[in-house]
C-alpha positions, 0 to 999 in steps of 0.5 A: 788384767782383771780390774778386780785383780789390779785392785787386790794387787794394789791392796797387797802392795799397800800392805808391803807384799813385794811379790804382788809389786813384782807381779804388777811390775811384770805386767806394766813394765813393758807398756809403760816403757814403750809409752815413754819411749815414744817420746824420750830416748831409751835410757830416759824411758827406762829411768822414767818407768823405774822411777814410777815403780819406785814412787808407787812403792815408797808411797804405797801407804798414802795413795788413794787411787780415784781411777784404775791402777793402770791409769795412775801408772801411765799419769806417772810416766806422762808427768815425767815426760811433761817435766822433762820436756818443760826442763829442755824447753827452758834449756833450749829457750824460746824456739823450742815452744812450739816443739813443746807444745806438740810433745804435750798433745802427742802424749796426750794422744798416746795416754788416751791410747792406753784405753786401746791397750786395755781393750786389745787385752780384753779382746783377747780375754774374751777370745780365750774365754770363747775357746773355753766354751763347749763347741755347740755352746760357743757356736750358739753364743757366737751366733746369738752375740756376734751374728745377731741371730734370735734364738728362734733363728739359732734353734732353726739352724741347729735343729734345737728347741728354743729352750735349749738354745737359751740354756746354751747362751745362759751357760756361756754368759755364766762363764763370761760373768765369771771370767769378767765378774769384777769388770765394769759391765757396761764397758765389757758389753761394749767391747763384746759387741764391737769384737 
């Protein structure tokens, strides 16, 4: 999901737009459920995710995001899991202290994997964008960005002028820019480099 789309959806949600809320719910229910399900039973995971969205809707006007909306949602679910384990720890007594600490570490580990989920989503979008490029443009861009060929080497490979190669690369970059216009450019370039 484009970061700008997240902020647009959140702005609409703050204004009470239920269709935007429904769109966000559809996008994040499954990843949040799978995240919670790693730590708690299925019914609890469903409850935690539903509570997360309920809390978002109920407090939508007061929420001021300091991070991405997806990170905010994952944090709510993470905190629900923490509270659950804290309650279980007190119920079970001292013997579950180590288990509780292990669960906390496991939750933190998987929470950081939310970044990986975003990277996979971006890689899919990059692949889809590459497929939108005209064939010659895609080949030249691929050779330039993924194979590390210089414009001169590409020009020789395809028997084109360097100017034509530059035009193809500029065209591809413009299409990528349009597709990722609101995305953090440095993060995008890092992923593009590692694709």
